[in-house]
C-alpha positions in Angstrom: 0.0 0.0 0.0 1.3 3.5 -0.9 0.8 6.4 1.4 -1.6 7.9 -1.1 -3.7 4.7 -1.1 -3.8 4.8 2.7 -4.9 8.5 2.5 -7.7 7.6 0.1 -8.9 4.9 2.4 -8.6 7.0 5.5 -10.6 9.8 3.9 -13.5 7.5 3.5 -13.8 7.3 7.3 -13.4 11.0 7.9 -16.7 11.7 9.7 -16.1 15.0 11.5 -17.7 18.4 11.2 -17.0 20.1 7.8 -14.5 17.4 6.8 -12.5 18.8 3.8 -12.9 22.4 5.2 -11.9 21.9 8.8 -8.1 22.0 9.6 -8.4 22.5 13.3 -10.3 19.2 14.0 -7.6 16.8 12.7 -4.8 19.0 14.2 -6.4 18.7 17.6 -7.0 15.0 17.0 -3.3 14.5 16.2 -2.4 16.2 19.5 -4.7 13.8 21.4 -3.4 10.7 19.7 0.2 11.7 20.0 -0.5 12.2 23.7 -2.0 8.7 23.9 1.2 7.3 22.3 3.3 9.2 24.8 1.1 7.8 27.6 1.9 4.3 26.4 5.6 5.1 26.5 5.2 6.5 30.0 3.5 3.3 31.1 6.2 1.2 29.5 8.7 3.0 31.8 6.5 2.9 34.9 4.8 -0.6 34.6 7.2 -2.6 32.3 10.6 -1.5 33.7 11.4 0.0 30.3 11.0 -3.3 28.5 8.9 -3.2 25.4 6.5 -6.2 25.8 4.6 -7.6 22.9 1.4 -6.3 24.4 2.8 -2.8 24.9 4.2 -2.8 21.3 0.7 -3.8 20.0 -0.9 -1.0 21.9 1.7 1.5 20.6 1.2 0.4 17.0 -2.5 1.0 17.3 -1.9 4.5 18.6 0.6 5.1 15.8 -2.1 4.1 13.3 -4.4 6.7 14.8 -1.6 9.3 14.5 -1.2 8.4 10.9 -4.9 8.8 10.3 -4.8 12.3 11.6 -1.7 13.2 9.7 -3.4 11.9 6.6 -6.5 14.1 7.3 -4.3 17.2 8.0 -2.6 16.7 4.6 -6.1 16.4 3.0 -7.2 19.6 4.6 -4.1 21.3 3.3 -4.9 20.0 -0.2 -1.9 17.8 -0.5 -1.1 14.1 -0.2 1.1 11.9 2.0 3.4 10.9 -0.9 4.2 14.6 -1.5 4.7 15.3 2.2 7.0 12.3 2.5 9.0 13.1 -0.6 9.5 16.8 0.5 10.5 15.7 4.0 13.1 13.2 2.7 14.5 15.9 0.3 14.8 18.4 3.2 16.5 15.8 5.4 19.0 14.8 2.7 19.8 18.4 2.1 20.5 18.9 5.8 22.6 15.8 5.9 24.7 17.0 2.9 25.2 20.4 4.6 25.9 18.9 8.0 22.9 20.6 9.6 20.8 17.7 10.8 21.6 18.8 14.3 20.6 22.2 15.5 17.5 24.3 15.7 15.1 25.9 13.2 13.1 24.8 10.2 15.1 26.7 7.6 18.6 25.3 8.4 
């Protein structure tokens, strides 16, 4: 499955107010799901002595899927697709690597 194929499928399940014209809803959803993923990590440290159990891994994968869904919807709301986002990101990172600027601060390095 390509990222764009995923995005097409995810869009079919986008049942939120003004889907296609509502950027804030999926951004807030992404924040919530990212927080849930972080919560799973916290519990890995607290409850599992920092050991990634099969059960915890499965729970984290499910949360990561929810994160991906919201990223997909944000891209849709921005009238772009996941393949384009992924390609541009890898191009940016390759440029930073070539220039020795992977470390540091700022989006425009």
